[in-house]
N, CA and C of each residue as an Amber inpcrd file, in Angstrom:
protein
   585
   0.8800000  -1.1800000   0.0310000  -0.2660000  -0.0260000  -0.0080000
   0.8990000   1.5120000   0.0130000   0.6210000   2.2660000  -0.7910000
   1.1630000   3.4610000  -0.8250000   1.3270000   4.2750000   0.4810000
   2.2680000   5.0520000   0.5620000   2.3130000   6.0230000   1.6450000
   0.9310000   6.9250000   1.7250000   0.4880000   7.2340000   0.6380000
  -0.3160000   8.3080000   0.4740000  -1.6810000   7.4920000   0.9240000
  -1.8660000   6.3520000   0.5870000  -3.2460000   5.3840000   1.0770000
  -2.8800000   5.3230000   2.6250000  -1.7740000   5.0090000   3.1210000
  -1.6090000   4.9480000   4.2510000  -2.0950000   5.9890000   5.2420000
  -1.7290000   7.1870000   4.7340000  -1.7460000   8.3180000   5.4700000
  -3.3260000   8.7320000   5.3960000  -3.9120000   8.3450000   4.2610000
  -5.3980000   8.7330000   4.0860000  -6.0550000   7.8470000   4.9280000
  -5.7610000   6.5100000   5.2950000  -6.3830000   5.7210000   6.1660000
  -6.1910000   6.2570000   7.6070000  -5.1850000   6.6670000   8.0310000
  -4.9970000   6.9970000   9.2620000  -5.7840000   8.2060000   9.5660000
  -5.8390000   9.2830000   8.5990000  -6.8550000  10.5320000   8.5460000
  -8.2370000  10.0520000   8.8330000  -8.7330000   9.1870000   7.9970000
 -10.1460000   8.7000000   7.8920000 -10.4050000   8.0530000   9.2650000
  -9.4900000   7.3110000   9.6690000  -9.7710000   6.4420000  11.0180000
  -9.8000000   7.5430000  12.3010000  -8.9390000   8.5100000  12.2510000
  -9.0820000   9.3980000  13.4070000 -10.3080000  10.2890000  13.3180000
 -10.8570000  10.5680000  12.2180000 -12.1060000  11.1180000  11.8890000
 -13.2410000  10.3710000  12.5550000 -13.2620000   9.0400000  12.0420000
 -14.3370000   8.0980000  12.4860000 -14.2490000   7.8810000  14.2540000
 -13.0690000   7.7730000  14.6160000 -13.0890000   7.5820000  16.0190000
 -13.3210000   8.7590000  16.9130000 -13.0140000   9.8050000  16.2620000
 -13.7480000  11.0330000  16.8700000 -15.1350000  11.1060000  16.7550000
 -15.8440000  10.8170000  15.9340000 -17.2250000  10.5750000  15.9570000
 -17.7360000   9.6090000  16.8390000 -17.0430000   8.5800000  17.0090000
 -17.5620000   7.4910000  18.0200000 -17.2670000   8.0450000  19.4210000
 -16.1710000   8.6420000  19.6170000 -15.8740000   9.3490000  20.8380000
 -16.7800000  10.3400000  21.4340000 -17.4580000  11.0140000  20.4490000
 -18.4110000  11.9570000  20.6650000 -19.7290000  11.5770000  21.3150000
 -19.9600000  10.3160000  21.0920000 -21.1730000   9.4990000  21.8710000
 -20.8660000   9.4750000  23.2510000 -21.9230000   9.8200000  24.1040000
 -21.6910000   9.7610000  25.6060000 -21.8110000   8.2090000  26.0520000
 -21.3950000   8.0670000  27.1470000 -21.5960000   6.6280000  27.7820000
 -22.9670000   6.1570000  27.8080000 -23.9410000   6.9370000  28.0830000
 -25.1280000   6.4690000  28.0890000 -25.8550000   6.3180000  26.8590000
 -25.6350000   6.8930000  25.9070000 -25.8670000   6.8060000  24.4640000
 -25.3270000   5.6310000  24.0340000 -24.2360000   5.3980000  24.0460000
 -23.2370000   4.1440000  23.6400000 -23.9440000   2.9060000  24.1720000
 -24.2100000   2.9630000  25.4280000 -24.8440000   1.6960000  26.1960000
 -26.1540000   1.6000000  25.5740000 -27.1010000   2.4640000  25.2970000
 -28.6260000   2.1140000  24.8440000 -28.4170000   1.6390000  23.4110000
 -27.3090000   2.4200000  22.7030000 -27.1670000   1.9780000  20.9290000
 -26.6470000   0.2850000  21.1510000 -25.7740000   0.1470000  22.2490000
 -25.1900000  -1.0140000  21.9470000 -26.2640000  -2.3670000  22.3510000
 -27.1550000  -1.9200000  23.1450000 -28.2330000  -2.9210000  23.5270000
 -29.0550000  -3.0720000  22.0530000 -29.2570000  -2.0910000  21.4670000
 -30.1150000  -2.3200000  20.1780000 -29.3740000  -3.3010000  19.1320000
 -28.0620000  -2.9980000  19.1540000 -27.1390000  -3.5440000  18.3070000
 -27.2230000  -4.9490000  18.6720000 -27.0080000  -5.2600000  19.8820000
 -27.0030000  -6.6620000  20.3260000 -28.3390000  -7.4270000  20.0550000
 -29.5140000  -6.9010000  20.3260000 -30.7260000  -7.4360000  19.9110000
 -30.7080000  -7.8450000  18.2980000 -30.5090000  -6.6700000  17.5810000
 -30.2190000  -7.0870000  16.0910000 -29.3010000  -8.2390000  15.8940000
 -28.2980000  -8.3440000  16.5870000 -27.3280000  -9.7210000  16.0490000
 -27.9430000 -10.8650000  16.5230000 -28.4560000 -10.8140000  17.7280000
 -29.1670000 -12.1250000  18.3460000 -30.3450000 -12.6470000  17.5950000
 -31.0140000 -11.6590000  16.8090000 -32.2840000 -12.1480000  15.8560000
 -31.8740000 -12.5140000  14.5800000 -30.5680000 -12.4500000  14.3310000
 -30.1800000 -13.0150000  12.9530000 -30.0460000 -14.3430000  12.8110000
 -30.7330000 -14.9590000  11.6890000 -30.5650000 -16.5510000  11.4260000
 -29.0580000 -16.8850000  11.4380000 -28.1530000 -16.0240000  11.0970000
 -26.8390000 -16.3620000  11.1450000 -26.2000000 -16.6500000  12.6450000
 -26.6880000 -15.8460000  13.4060000 -26.3620000 -16.0080000  14.8050000
 -27.0940000 -17.3590000  15.3540000 -28.2590000 -17.5170000  15.2310000
 -29.0950000 -18.5230000  15.7990000 -28.5710000 -19.9620000  15.1510000
 -28.0780000 -19.9290000  13.9620000 -27.6630000 -21.2240000  13.3730000
 -26.2300000 -21.5430000  13.8000000 -25.4680000 -20.4760000  14.2700000
 -24.1300000 -20.8100000  14.3020000 -23.8150000 -21.6660000  15.7200000
 -22.8030000 -22.6690000  15.4640000 -22.5760000 -23.2300000  16.6810000
 -21.3720000 -22.7030000  17.4160000 -20.3740000 -22.3450000  16.6120000
 -19.1050000 -21.6890000  17.0110000 -18.9530000 -20.2200000  16.6730000
 -18.9350000 -19.3330000  17.6380000 -19.0910000 -17.7670000  17.3790000
 -17.8110000 -17.1980000  17.6180000 -17.1760000 -16.5290000  16.7910000
 -16.0380000 -15.6460000  17.2200000 -16.4540000 -14.2430000  17.4260000
 -16.3450000 -13.7750000  18.5620000 -16.7700000 -12.4050000  18.9180000
 -15.2830000 -11.6540000  19.4640000 -15.6850000 -10.3180000  19.6780000
 -14.4710000  -9.5710000  20.4160000 -15.0630000  -8.8600000  21.8820000
 -14.0700000  -8.7800000  22.6370000 -14.5230000  -8.0910000  23.8070000
 -14.3860000  -6.4650000  23.7470000 -15.2760000  -5.6820000  23.8550000
 -15.1200000  -4.3720000  23.4710000 -14.1290000  -3.5160000  24.4190000
 -13.4480000  -2.7150000  23.7240000 -12.3670000  -1.7680000  24.3290000
 -12.6020000  -0.1920000  23.8130000 -12.4180000   0.4580000  24.8540000
 -12.4030000   1.9510000  24.6000000 -13.9870000   2.2750000  24.3680000
 -14.0850000   2.8100000  23.2200000 -15.7190000   3.4110000  22.9650000
 -16.3920000   2.3370000  22.0230000 -15.7990000   1.1330000  21.7240000
 -16.4490000   0.2220000  20.8420000 -18.0140000  -0.1140000  21.3830000
 -18.7560000  -0.7000000  20.3520000 -19.9910000  -1.1790000  20.8340000
 -19.8300000  -2.2420000  21.8580000 -20.5010000  -2.2550000  22.9640000
 -20.3030000  -3.0300000  24.0190000 -20.8370000  -4.1850000  23.8170000
 -19.8300000  -5.3190000  24.0690000 -20.2180000  -6.8300000  23.5540000
 -20.2040000  -7.8560000  24.7310000 -19.8910000  -7.3700000  25.9810000
 -19.6500000  -8.3340000  27.0590000 -21.3500000  -8.9730000  27.2010000
 -22.2900000  -8.4280000  27.0800000 -23.4880000  -8.9610000  27.1720000
 -23.8590000  -9.9660000  25.9640000 -23.3060000  -9.7950000  24.8620000
 -23.2510000 -10.5930000  23.7180000 -22.4980000 -11.9070000  24.0330000
 -21.4490000 -11.5610000  24.5010000 -20.4790000 -12.8640000  24.9470000
 -21.2670000 -13.6350000  25.9230000 -21.7930000 -13.2550000  26.7730000
 -22.5600000 -13.7910000  27.9990000 -23.6880000 -14.5980000  27.3770000
 -24.5220000 -13.8440000  26.3790000 -25.5680000 -14.6000000  25.6380000
 -25.3250000 -15.7060000  24.8210000 -24.0950000 -15.5850000  24.1760000
 -23.4670000 -16.6250000  23.2930000 -23.3500000 -17.8250000  24.3150000
 -22.7750000 -17.5840000  25.2280000 -22.3710000 -18.8340000  26.2170000
 -23.7970000 -19.4380000  26.6700000 -24.5530000 -18.6520000  27.3490000
 -26.0030000 -19.0640000  27.7570000 -26.8050000 -19.6730000  26.4700000
 -26.5080000 -19.5370000  25.3240000 -27.2270000 -20.2130000  24.3680000
 -26.5710000 -21.4160000  23.9670000 -25.5170000 -21.9180000  24.6930000
 -24.7750000 -23.0960000  24.5910000 -24.0290000 -23.4320000  23.2740000
 -23.5600000 -22.1200000  22.7810000 -22.7910000 -22.1560000  21.6480000
 -21.2910000 -22.1050000  22.1230000 -20.3150000 -22.2950000  21.2830000
 -18.9090000 -22.3380000  21.5430000 -18.5230000 -20.7710000  21.3110000
 -17.7570000 -20.0600000  22.3300000 -17.4470000 -18.7910000  22.3210000
 -15.9630000 -18.7500000  22.0880000 -15.7960000 -18.0560000  21.0230000
 -14.3420000 -17.8730000  20.6470000 -13.8240000 -16.4500000  20.6370000
 -12.8300000 -16.1090000  21.4250000 -12.3200000 -14.5520000  21.4080000
 -10.7360000 -14.4710000  20.8980000 -10.4890000 -13.3710000  20.4820000
  -9.2530000 -13.2650000  19.8410000  -8.1600000 -12.8960000  20.8280000
  -7.0220000 -13.3030000  20.6660000  -5.7210000 -13.0030000  21.5520000
  -4.7690000 -12.4290000  20.4350000  -4.2440000 -11.3800000  20.6740000
  -3.1860000 -10.6260000  19.6480000  -1.8880000 -11.4270000  20.0270000
  -1.3010000 -11.8800000  18.8340000  -0.0500000 -12.7090000  18.9670000
   1.0380000 -11.6390000  18.1380000   2.4030000 -11.9800000  18.3780000
   3.4500000 -11.3350000  17.4360000   2.9890000 -11.4720000  15.8800000
   3.6410000 -10.4780000  15.1540000   3.3930000 -10.3970000  13.7740000
   1.9390000 -10.1900000  13.2550000   1.3340000  -9.4950000  14.0300000
  -0.1540000  -9.2400000  13.7940000  -0.8700000 -10.4440000  13.5450000
  -0.8380000 -11.3790000  14.2540000  -1.7100000 -12.6210000  14.1380000
  -2.7140000 -12.7830000  15.3240000  -3.7520000 -13.0590000  14.9640000
  -5.0340000 -13.3380000  16.0800000  -4.9890000 -14.6360000  16.2430000
  -5.0550000 -15.1130000  17.5110000  -5.2950000 -16.6260000  18.0500000
  -6.4880000 -16.6550000  18.3730000  -7.5330000 -17.4550000  17.7920000
  -8.8530000 -17.8350000  18.2120000  -8.9500000 -18.6630000  19.1870000
  -9.2230000 -18.3890000  20.5290000  -9.1060000 -19.1150000  21.5710000
 -10.7060000 -19.2250000  22.1870000 -10.9060000 -20.6450000  22.6210000
 -12.3760000 -20.9380000  23.2450000 -12.2350000 -20.4470000  24.7510000
 -13.4570000 -19.7670000  25.0440000 -13.5990000 -19.4190000  26.4470000
 -14.8950000 -19.8410000  26.8710000 -14.7180000 -20.3000000  28.0880000
 -15.9780000 -21.0560000  28.7520000 -16.6790000 -19.9680000  30.0810000
 -15.4610000 -19.2100000  30.4330000 -15.9740000 -18.2220000  31.6600000
 -15.3880000 -17.0160000  31.4170000 -16.1620000 -15.9990000  31.4380000
 -15.6990000 -14.6040000  31.1990000 -14.9690000 -13.8390000  32.0840000
 -14.9500000 -14.5250000  33.3480000 -14.1900000 -13.8730000  34.5510000
 -12.8720000 -14.6700000  34.3340000 -13.1790000 -16.1290000  34.7890000
 -11.6660000 -16.8580000  34.8300000 -10.7380000 -16.8950000  33.7560000
 -11.5090000 -16.8940000  32.5530000 -10.7320000 -17.1040000  31.2020000
 -10.2490000 -15.9700000  30.5410000 -10.1570000 -14.7070000  31.2600000
  -9.8550000 -13.5250000  30.5980000  -8.9060000 -12.8780000  31.4730000
  -7.9530000 -12.2120000  30.8780000  -6.7500000 -11.4140000  31.3090000
  -6.7090000 -10.0890000  30.3780000  -6.0250000  -9.0970000  30.9790000
  -5.7210000  -7.7710000  30.1620000  -4.3360000  -8.2490000  29.3290000
  -4.7200000  -7.8300000  27.9760000  -3.6300000  -8.2780000  26.9640000
  -3.1310000  -7.2060000  26.2550000  -2.6510000  -7.3140000  24.8970000
  -1.9550000  -6.3260000  24.2800000  -2.9240000  -5.0010000  24.2380000
  -2.3730000  -3.9190000  24.3120000  -2.9840000  -2.6050000  24.4890000
  -3.9650000  -2.4600000  25.5560000  -4.0170000  -3.4300000  26.5300000
  -4.8970000  -3.2000000  27.5580000  -6.3780000  -4.0070000  27.3100000
  -6.6270000  -4.5900000  25.8650000  -7.7470000  -5.2660000  25.4950000
  -7.8040000  -6.4690000  26.3170000  -8.9930000  -6.7920000  26.9610000
  -9.4900000  -8.0660000  27.5140000  -9.2660000  -9.2830000  26.4620000
  -8.4640000 -10.1260000  26.7820000  -8.2220000 -11.3160000  25.9210000
  -8.1480000 -12.6210000  26.8530000  -8.6360000 -13.7180000  26.0220000
  -8.6420000 -14.9720000  26.7030000  -7.0620000 -15.3240000  26.9460000
  -6.9090000 -16.2160000  27.9150000  -5.6240000 -16.6250000  28.5340000
  -5.0280000 -17.7220000  27.3680000  -3.7420000 -17.5910000  27.3650000
  -2.9800000 -18.4280000  26.2810000  -3.1530000 -19.9610000  26.8180000
  -3.5250000 -20.2250000  27.8910000  -3.4130000 -21.5400000  28.6430000
  -4.5140000 -22.3290000  27.9500000  -5.6520000 -21.6620000  27.3350000
  -6.8760000 -22.1930000  26.8990000  -6.5330000 -22.8120000  25.5790000
  -7.5420000 -23.5380000  25.0200000  -7.4310000 -23.9540000  23.7920000
  -7.6250000 -23.1630000  22.4990000  -6.6990000 -23.2400000  21.5760000
  -6.9120000 -22.6190000  20.3670000  -7.7620000 -23.5220000  19.3290000
  -8.8380000 -22.6840000  18.8850000  -9.6650000 -23.3700000  18.0930000
  -9.2330000 -23.1950000  16.4080000  -9.4160000 -24.2230000  15.6360000
  -9.2530000 -24.1640000  14.1580000 -10.0510000 -23.3370000  13.5800000
  -9.5010000 -22.0690000  12.9190000 -10.3430000 -21.2680000  12.2100000
 -11.5700000 -21.6250000  11.2680000 -11.1950000 -22.7310000  10.8310000
 -12.2640000 -23.4010000   9.7910000 -13.4480000 -23.9110000  10.5650000
 -13.4290000 -24.0070000  11.8370000 -14.5660000 -24.3520000  12.7110000
 -15.4200000 -23.1980000  13.0420000 -15.0410000 -21.9970000  12.9250000
 -15.8730000 -20.8970000  13.1690000 -16.9730000 -20.7300000  12.0960000
 -18.1180000 -20.5920000  12.6740000 -19.3900000 -20.4250000  11.8980000
 -19.9400000 -18.9550000  11.5610000 -19.3460000 -18.2930000  12.4600000
 -19.6810000 -16.8340000  12.4940000 -18.6870000 -15.8210000  13.0860000
 -18.3200000 -14.9730000  12.6620000 -17.2930000 -14.1100000  13.1210000
 -17.8940000 -12.6830000  13.1500000 -17.8080000 -12.0280000  14.4980000
 -18.0550000 -10.4660000  14.6040000 -17.1010000  -9.8050000  14.9440000
 -16.8690000  -8.6260000  14.1390000 -15.6550000  -7.9200000  14.5980000
 -15.9290000  -6.2490000  14.6250000 -14.8260000  -5.5070000  15.2650000
 -14.9520000  -4.3510000  15.5680000 -14.2750000  -3.3780000  14.3560000
 -14.5360000  -2.0800000  14.3260000 -13.8630000  -1.3560000  13.2880000
 -13.8860000  -0.0180000  13.6850000 -12.9310000   0.8370000  12.8300000
 -13.0000000   2.2780000  13.2440000 -14.0710000   3.0430000  12.1440000
 -14.0890000   2.5610000  11.1030000 -15.1940000   3.0250000  10.2910000
 -15.4030000   1.9890000   8.9600000 -16.7260000   2.2980000   8.4130000
 -17.2680000   1.4260000   7.5290000 -18.0890000   2.2530000   6.3630000
 -18.1650000   1.6750000   5.2900000 -19.1290000   2.1430000   4.4230000
 -20.1220000   1.3820000   3.8990000 -21.2340000   1.9350000   3.0980000
 -22.0800000   0.9500000   2.7750000 -21.9960000  -0.1330000   1.6920000
 -20.6110000  -0.2370000   1.1190000 -20.2410000  -1.1850000   0.1930000
 -19.7130000  -2.3250000   0.9390000 -19.7470000  -2.4710000   2.2020000
 -19.0080000  -3.5570000   2.8810000 -17.6610000  -3.2680000   3.2400000
 -17.2130000  -2.2490000   3.2510000 -15.5500000  -2.3180000   3.1970000
 -15.7860000  -1.7620000   4.8160000 -14.5360000  -2.3030000   5.5800000
 -14.4350000  -2.0020000   7.1540000 -12.8770000  -1.2720000   7.0630000
 -12.9140000  -0.2350000   7.9750000 -11.5500000   0.2420000   8.2850000
 -11.3030000  -0.1550000   9.5690000 -10.3720000  -1.0850000   9.7320000
  -9.7270000  -1.4170000  11.0640000  -8.8930000  -0.5630000  11.9240000
  -7.9710000  -0.9830000  12.7130000  -7.2530000  -0.0610000  13.4420000
  -5.8250000   0.1670000  13.0780000  -5.5540000  -0.4510000  11.8440000
  -4.0910000  -0.3630000  11.5060000  -3.3950000  -1.5040000  11.3220000
  -3.7280000  -2.6170000  12.4630000  -2.6780000  -3.7190000  12.6570000
  -2.6510000  -4.9030000  11.5770000  -3.8650000  -4.7280000  10.8200000
  -4.1380000  -5.9030000   9.9580000  -4.2760000  -7.2000000  10.4660000
  -4.9450000  -7.4160000  11.7780000  -4.8650000  -8.7040000  12.4890000
  -6.2420000  -9.2490000  11.8500000  -7.2300000  -8.5800000  11.6930000
  -8.6210000  -9.3040000  11.0910000  -8.2880000  -9.8860000   9.6510000
  -7.8780000  -8.5720000   8.8440000  -7.7360000  -9.2600000   7.3060000
  -6.9480000 -10.3310000   7.2900000  -5.6680000 -10.4270000   8.1440000
  -4.7840000 -11.6950000   7.8880000  -5.8500000 -12.8870000   8.3140000
  -6.6240000 -12.6310000   9.4300000  -7.1900000 -13.9960000  10.0820000
  -8.4230000 -14.2860000   9.0620000  -9.0770000 -13.2940000   8.4030000
 -10.2400000 -13.7580000   7.5270000  -9.7200000 -14.4980000   6.5740000
  -8.5220000 -14.7560000   6.1130000  -8.0190000 -15.5020000   4.9580000
  -8.1040000 -17.0430000   5.4730000  -8.2190000 -17.1600000   6.8430000
  -7.9530000 -18.4610000   7.3440000  -9.3140000 -19.0790000   7.5930000
 -10.4080000 -18.5310000   7.4700000 -11.7700000 -18.8630000   7.5510000
 -12.1450000 -19.6090000   6.4280000 -13.2410000 -20.3410000   6.6240000
 -14.1900000 -20.8350000   5.5200000 -14.7350000 -19.4290000   4.7370000
 -14.4650000 -19.5120000   3.5620000 -14.8260000 -18.4560000   2.6530000
 -16.3390000 -18.2200000   2.9700000 -17.2300000 -19.3130000   3.2500000
 -18.6770000 -19.0130000   3.3740000 -19.0280000 -18.5410000   4.9910000
 -18.0530000 -18.4420000   5.9480000 -18.2570000 -17.8190000   7.1320000
 -18.6860000 -16.5530000   7.1720000 -19.9340000 -16.1150000   7.7630000
 -20.3550000 -14.7140000   7.5900000 -19.4670000 -13.8770000   8.4480000
 -18.9390000 -12.6430000   7.9340000 -18.0420000 -11.5900000   8.7270000
 -19.2330000 -10.4310000   8.9820000 -19.4220000 -10.3210000  10.2430000
 -20.2910000  -9.0390000  10.6290000 -19.5590000  -8.2100000  11.5840000
 -19.6530000  -6.8680000  11.0450000 -19.0470000  -5.7940000  11.6860000
 -20.0770000  -4.9810000  12.5340000 -19.6420000  -4.7400000  13.7930000
 -20.6920000  -3.9270000  14.8030000 -19.8900000  -2.3710000  14.7360000
 -20.7960000  -1.5580000  14.6180000 -20.4410000  -0.1210000  14.7350000
 -21.6270000   0.7990000  15.0170000 -21.3220000   2.2090000  15.1450000
 -22.5310000   2.8130000  15.4910000 -22.7970000   3.7510000  14.1080000
 -23.8340000   4.0170000  13.8780000 -24.2020000   4.7980000  12.6350000
 -23.3480000   5.9020000  12.3650000 -22.6850000   6.5670000  13.3710000
 -21.8140000   7.7180000  13.2080000 -20.4690000   7.2970000  12.5470000
 -20.3490000   6.0200000  12.8530000 -18.9820000   5.4230000  11.9270000
 -19.0480000   5.3300000  10.3800000 -20.3680000   5.6060000   9.9740000
 -20.1950000   5.0390000   8.5740000 -19.8490000   6.3930000   7.7190000
 -19.0770000   6.2680000   6.7600000 -18.7030000   7.2120000   5.9900000
 -18.9320000   6.7590000   4.5230000 -18.9530000   7.7810000   3.5320000
 -19.1040000   7.6650000   2.2330000 -18.2760000   6.3540000   1.4610000
 -17.0470000   6.5600000   1.7810000 -16.1150000   5.6080000   1.2240000
 -14.9770000   5.2940000   2.1300000 -14.7670000   4.1720000   2.4580000
 -13.5910000   3.6910000   3.1230000 -12.2550000   3.3280000   2.3250000
 -11.0950000   4.0850000   2.5230000 -10.0550000   3.7950000   1.5460000
  -9.7110000   2.2830000   1.8520000  -9.5470000   1.5030000   0.7440000
  -9.2430000   0.2200000   0.8020000  -7.8330000  -0.2270000   0.0240000
  -7.3270000  -1.1750000   0.6900000  -6.1050000  -1.7340000   0.0050000
  -6.4310000  -3.0010000  -0.4190000  -5.4680000  -3.6950000  -1.2130000
  -5.7290000  -5.0630000  -1.7520000  -6.0380000  -6.2340000  -0.8460000
  -5.5800000  -6.1570000   0.2670000  -5.9270000  -7.1550000   1.4160000
  -6.9440000  -7.0910000   2.2940000  -7.7510000  -5.8500000   1.9950000
  -8.9970000  -5.6480000   3.0540000 -10.0820000  -6.4320000   2.4240000
 -10.5390000  -7.2570000   3.6300000 -11.7170000  -8.0720000   3.3440000
 -12.9600000  -7.3890000   3.3300000 -13.9430000  -7.6380000   2.6440000
 -15.3590000  -6.9940000   2.5080000 -16.2350000  -7.8720000   3.6660000
 -17.0460000  -6.9160000   4.3100000 -17.9290000  -7.5800000   5.3750000
 -19.0960000  -8.3250000   4.7880000 -19.8190000  -9.0630000   5.3760000
 -20.8610000  -9.6610000   4.9300000 -22.1300000  -8.8880000   5.2230000
 -21.8100000  -8.4760000   6.6540000 -23.0470000  -7.5200000   7.0780000
 -22.4680000  -6.3580000   8.1790000 -22.9890000  -5.4290000   8.0390000
 -22.6740000  -4.3480000   9.1810000 -23.9650000  -4.2030000   9.9360000
 -23.8050000  -4.1760000  11.3160000 -25.0880000  -3.9230000  12.2300000
 -24.7130000  -2.5460000  13.0040000 -25.7910000  -1.7780000  12.9580000
 -25.7120000  -0.3200000  13.7190000 -26.8210000  -0.3000000  14.4450000
 -27.1260000   0.7760000  15.2070000 -28.1270000   0.9590000  16.0740000
 -29.4870000   0.8780000  15.0560000 -29.1840000   1.6770000  13.7530000
 -30.2600000   1.9810000  12.8740000 -30.7730000   0.8080000  12.0090000
 -29.9050000  -0.4350000  11.8690000 -30.2120000  -1.3480000  11.1070000
 -29.2240000  -2.3460000  10.7270000 -29.7550000  -3.3070000  10.0820000
 -28.6800000  -4.3570000   9.4620000 -28.6360000  -4.0660000   8.0430000
 -27.1210000  -3.9050000   7.8480000 -26.9900000  -3.4970000   6.3640000
 -26.2330000  -4.9050000   5.7860000 -26.8790000  -5.4320000   4.5560000
 -26.3480000  -6.8490000   4.1390000 -25.7750000  -6.3910000   2.7500000
 -24.4710000  -6.9550000   2.8850000 -23.7470000  -6.8220000   1.5500000
 -23.4780000  -8.1320000   0.9480000 -24.1960000  -9.4390000   1.2500000
 -23.8800000 -10.5830000   0.5220000 -24.8190000 -10.8410000  -0.6480000
 -24.9670000 -10.0010000  -1.5370000 -25.8960000 -10.0950000  -2.4780000
 -25.3280000 -11.0820000  -3.4840000
């Protein structure tokens, strides 16, 4: 990716994150609850046996209740752990208190002592992002962790991004390794890109 593209991505990312930060805690909480309901109602979620989710960090959509609901519905819950070289390790979690520790960047991550799941076993992956457009493009945080990980999944595994409506922009700057999302869920609706 060219230097110009990198700096454009950085600029757009900062603008999107500023928008997200401008949401108050109360607003973020109520919008997260709406997003959770929309996710839980999806056939893709109901049918999935193994769900990979993320635990929210900073002002992301709150996902702790989603993780609890996934465990309560007897699904296998997989959470990412950051490893060197921008690698994500998919680790199965059974207990959101005992199995979690502060990891890279202070993000809540599963302990390394737990079992790593084969990426091909994952039926549904739910991801964060800093910005999104309505063509299915996602702007990550710049580490490339998820884009590398998507290549290991079954190509038919739905990739669902969670974000707030204020993070949607007309066009996300994309590079050749950026993967398209299957869906984006915000408080305003479910945007489906898998036509």
